[in-house]
C-alpha positions as CSV (number, residue, x, y, z in Angstrom):
1,M,-97.5,-52.6,79.6
2,Q,-93.7,-53.8,80.7
3,E,-91.2,-54.5,78.3
4,I,-88.0,-56.1,77.8
5,T,-85.1,-56.0,74.6
6,A,-84.5,-58.8,72.9
7,I,-80.6,-57.9,74.5
8,E,-82.0,-58.2,77.9
9,L,-83.5,-61.3,78.0
10,A,-80.6,-63.1,75.8
11,K,-78.7,-61.9,79.0
12,K,-81.2,-63.4,81.3
13,L,-81.0,-66.7,79.0
14,N,-77.2,-66.9,78.9
15,D,-76.8,-66.0,82.7
16,G,-78.7,-69.2,82.9
17,E,-82.0,-67.1,84.1
18,S,-85.2,-70.2,84.1
19,L,-87.4,-68.2,81.9
20,N,-91.4,-68.8,81.2
21,I,-90.9,-67.3,77.4
22,I,-94.2,-67.6,75.1
23,D,-93.8,-67.1,71.7
24,V,-97.5,-66.2,70.1
25,R,-96.2,-66.0,66.5
26,E,-97.6,-68.7,63.6
27,D,-96.6,-72.0,62.6
28,E,-94.7,-71.0,60.0
29,E,-92.9,-68.1,61.6
30,V,-91.8,-70.6,64.4
31,A,-90.9,-73.5,62.0
32,Q,-88.3,-71.0,61.2
33,G,-86.3,-70.9,64.6
34,K,-87.3,-69.8,67.9
35,I,-85.7,-69.0,70.9
36,P,-84.2,-71.9,73.0
37,G,-86.6,-73.1,75.6
38,A,-89.8,-71.1,74.7
39,T,-93.0,-72.3,74.5
40,H,-95.4,-72.1,71.0
41,I,-99.0,-70.3,71.6
42,P,-100.2,-68.9,68.9
43,L,-102.2,-65.7,69.3
44,G,-105.0,-66.8,68.4
45,E,-104.9,-70.1,70.5
46,L,-103.7,-67.6,73.7
47,P,-107.6,-67.0,75.4
48,D,-108.3,-70.9,75.2
49,R,-105.1,-72.2,76.8
50,L,-104.4,-70.2,79.7
51,D,-104.8,-73.3,81.8
52,E,-101.3,-74.0,80.9
53,L,-99.8,-71.0,82.5
54,S,-99.7,-69.6,86.1
55,K,-100.7,-66.9,88.0
56,E,-97.4,-67.2,89.8
57,K,-94.9,-66.9,87.1
58,Q,-93.6,-64.2,85.1
59,Y,-93.7,-64.5,81.4
60,Y,-91.7,-63.0,78.3
61,M,-94.0,-62.4,75.1
62,V,-92.2,-62.4,71.9
63,C,-93.3,-62.2,68.1
64,R,-91.7,-61.3,64.7
65,S,-91.4,-57.3,65.8
66,G,-93.2,-56.7,69.2
67,A,-97.1,-56.0,68.3
68,R,-98.4,-59.0,68.7
69,S,-96.7,-60.3,71.2
70,G,-97.5,-56.5,73.2
71,R,-101.1,-57.9,72.4
72,A,-100.5,-60.7,74.5
73,S,-98.4,-58.9,76.8
74,A,-101.7,-56.5,77.7
75,F,-104.6,-59.5,77.1
76,L,-102.4,-61.3,80.0
77,E,-101.8,-58.5,82.1
78,A,-106.0,-57.9,82.6
79,E,-106.2,-61.6,83.3
80,G,-104.5,-61.0,86.0
81,Y,-100.8,-62.9,84.8
82,D,-97.6,-61.1,84.9
83,A,-96.2,-60.6,81.6
84,T,-93.1,-58.9,80.1
85,N,-93.5,-58.3,75.9
86,M,-89.9,-58.6,74.5
87,A,-89.9,-55.0,72.0
88,G,-88.6,-55.4,68.6
89,G,-89.0,-59.5,68.3
90,M,-87.3,-61.7,66.8
91,L,-86.3,-59.2,64.1
92,D,-84.2,-57.8,66.9
93,W,-82.6,-61.4,68.4
94,E,-79.3,-62.3,67.3
95,D,-78.9,-64.6,70.1
96,E,-79.1,-68.6,69.3
97,V,-82.3,-70.1,67.8
98,E,-83.9,-73.5,67.9
99,V,-85.5,-75.3,65.1
């Protein structure tokens, strides 16, 4: 499984790269703040919302600690998507968040 650190992902964002970030946390977790521009798709809804994703794009998966996003990344990879897990999750995120 491909992984990226929170620092590496923040650098890409701050450098102006156009990224596809998916936050797989639950509603109440996301309400406390998410990475600016991230799309919220709770992990349990991911299989039913694959039509919202493109196999032509790369996705960065985010959760609280990196475990759920790791499962999401593995699932997406098995379905033929390009997914990278943000290791450490939002616990490691030190950059801006949007509420």
